[in-house]
C-alpha positions, 0 to 999 in steps of 0.5 A: 810302138807295140800293137795294142792287141799283142799279149805282153808275154810276147813283147817280153820274149822279143825283148830278151828273157834271161835266167836272171829275169826268170829267177825274179819271176820265180821268187815272186810267183812262189810267194804270190801263189802261196798268198793266193791259196787262202784267198781263193778258198775263202772267196769260193766258200763265201760265194757259196761254191766249193773250196776247190772251185776257188783253186780251179779259178786261180789255176785256170783263169790265173794261167790264161789271163797271164798268157794273154795279159795286156799288163806285164805284172797283173795277177788274176784270180777270184776276188772279194768284189765277186762274192755277193754277185756270185752268191746271188747268182748261185742262189737264183740259178744254181751253179750251172747258171753261174757257169753260163753267166761267167762264160757269157761274161767272158765273151762280153769281155772279149767283145769289149776288148776287140771293140776297144772299150778299154779306155771307156771303162776308165770313165766309170765315175769314182763315186760309183766305184766307191759306193759299190765297193763299200756296199760289197764290203758291208755285205761280205762282213755281214755274210761272215757273222755266222761262221765268225761266231760259230752261230750254228742254228737250224734256221736258214740265214735271211738274205736281206741285210736288215733281216739278216742282222735281226736274225743274228741278234736273235741268235746271240745265245748260240755263239761258240766261244772257241770259234770266236776265239779262232776268228779273232786269233786269225785277225790278230795274226794277219794284223801283227804278222807284217812286223815279223815278215813282209814276205810270207803272207799273214793270212797263210800263217793264220790259216796254218796255225789255226788249223794246227791248233784245231787239229792237235787240241781237238777244238770243237769248231766246223772245218771245211771237210765237215761242211763240204766233205772231201776236197776233189784233188784231181785236175779240173776237167772241161765241161760244157754247160747245157744252154738254152735261149731262155737261160741265156736271156735270164742270165744276161743281166748277171753276166753283164754285171760280172763283165763290167766288174771284172773289166773295171777291177782288172783295169784299176789293178793294171793302172795301179801296177803301171804307177809302180812299174812306170810302164803302160798296160794295153787295156784292150788286150787286158780285157780280152785276157780276162775274158779268155780267163773267165771262159776257161774258168767257167768251162773247168768248174771255176768261178768268176775271176779278174785282176786282183790289186792285192796280189798284183801289188805283192807281185811287183813288190816281190820283184815280178816284172813279166807275166811269167810270175803270174804263170808260176803262181797259178802252177803253185796253186795247182801243185797244192791242189794236187798234193796237199788238197786233203789238208785243205779240208782241215781248215776251220771255217772261222779262220776263213771268216777272219780273213774275209772280215779283214778283206771287207774292212780293207775294201770298205774304203771308208776314208774315201767314202767320207771324203766323197760326202763333201763332194758336189750334191750330184756326186753324193747322190751317185755315191749314196744311191749306189751304196744303198742299192748295193746293200739293200737291193742287189749288186746288179741293180747297184751297178746299173743304177749308179752308172745310169744316174751318173750319165743323167747327172753328167748330161745335166752338167753338160747342158748347164755348161751350154748356153747361147748369149746375145753378143751385143748385150754380153759383158764378160770379164772372162773374155778379152775386153778388147774383143768387145771393144772392137765389136762395139766399134763395128756398130752392129745395126738392129737388123743384125742379130748376133748370138754366141754358142758355148759348150756342146750342142747335144740333145740335152742342150739343143732346146736352149738354142732354139728358145734363145733364137725364138725370143728375138722380138723382131725379124732380123735380116741376118742372124749370126751364130758365133760358133768358135766356142762350140765343141761338138754337136749331135743329131738333136743339135743338127735338127735344132739348126734345121728348125732355126733355118726353117724359121729363118726361111719363113722370116726371110732371114739370112743365117751366118755361121761364124768361126766353125771348127773344121771337125764341127764343119764335117758334122754340119756337112754330114747333117745337111746344114752346109748345103742349106746355108751355102759356102758364103754362109760360113765366115772365118770370124765375127768381123767377116760375118758382120761385114757380110751381114751388112752387105746383105742389108745394103741390098747386095744380092751376091755379097762376098 
């Protein structure tokens, strides 16, 4: 079995990497690199960064994440999920603040991978993911209306969603027909091009055709060069950000959000790739790889990156099956940056907006959203809370509150599934009736109380056990707690048992624990319960427990 912290590329070369393998990876990498170009530029521009910063990210983060990847076919780079979070961070703290937040996020991802959190991130509830992603899609779409319609006005666009749309409606007379035509032309090409070719990305074709049309027909619409000036076509250089403790404290919240989003997105992408390839990725190594990629991107003038589902799926479909394909795609972007960077400045912003509108629609997951509305009330509450906070509040709050609310609802469900029943009064069709018939034949006297515990005895349910025992109307000579259905116990549950033992000592009641699982016994031993009860206080099954309790009633001081 391979080591969980071994990069996939090492496994590939250990198994034997042939020229035939390289030919497939080269073809896939070339096409995916071309696909990455418009995406990287569009995501950077929409985030408030410069176009070349998106390309730097595709090069640096894409290369580093591929070299250290835990997935053989993962392709990393800028992604639409980060747009609003990056834009918000830049607006609040400037680009330097984004650099620090991205670097911190990378370090957090590395720490999460080293701590083996890869499996834990898979437990993020689906309603949180859908609610957040749908909210991001709404925000991305809303942020593109100005460039999509050519609505060039002096006033700054409001940041709040409601105010933003109110502003748009007040400026309808500023829409430029030529710009709007280019935007719809871009969308049309993206939607129709797959009927012509599924190899060449439609987004790239749309950008090339719209750029040529604007340039040769002198269409009056804003381009990347007009807004951002000349594109920097030099190699990205290493630059260390200036750090202060106050700055780190302020940026910790967006850094955690970037890390969580990068981790979730990359592992989801890796799981999708596993389903297509039949392989299993190394989740902890993938987190480390994404962390290294984000640190590298931050130090070289980029923006946050993660594994991208669209590019990863394209890579697999095109025949890429090792990290070499992802390395090739990053080199393709580098070549374009160095030798064709000047052409990037001619791209109309309306074309980029058209691409982002299509991406926002694909991200919206509206079918899954509607389906989740038919889920249990708790899941609907998580979905709508995450969605509304993401759209009307901020993306960091949406993620945090969604996860916290999910945790509370999970605790409540666990608490509801935990119960304590008086076994002598219990009639259940879920159990083998012979079990209860046999217990009735035991003729348990009133001096013996028998209770069965189900579920998990944790802080959310421990009070139920205490209340059930306190409701015993008399003071029994023996109290049997049947634990064969008890799954686990935490510190609060242990304290509840100590409280029951304290009360039993006051009432001179002997407590017997029946059918304790081995793993649960260890927890009771660490919590000091076994020392208080003694070895005879633990019985293998309910029959031995009742027999032991009857010996106590008979006055045997040393029953066995």
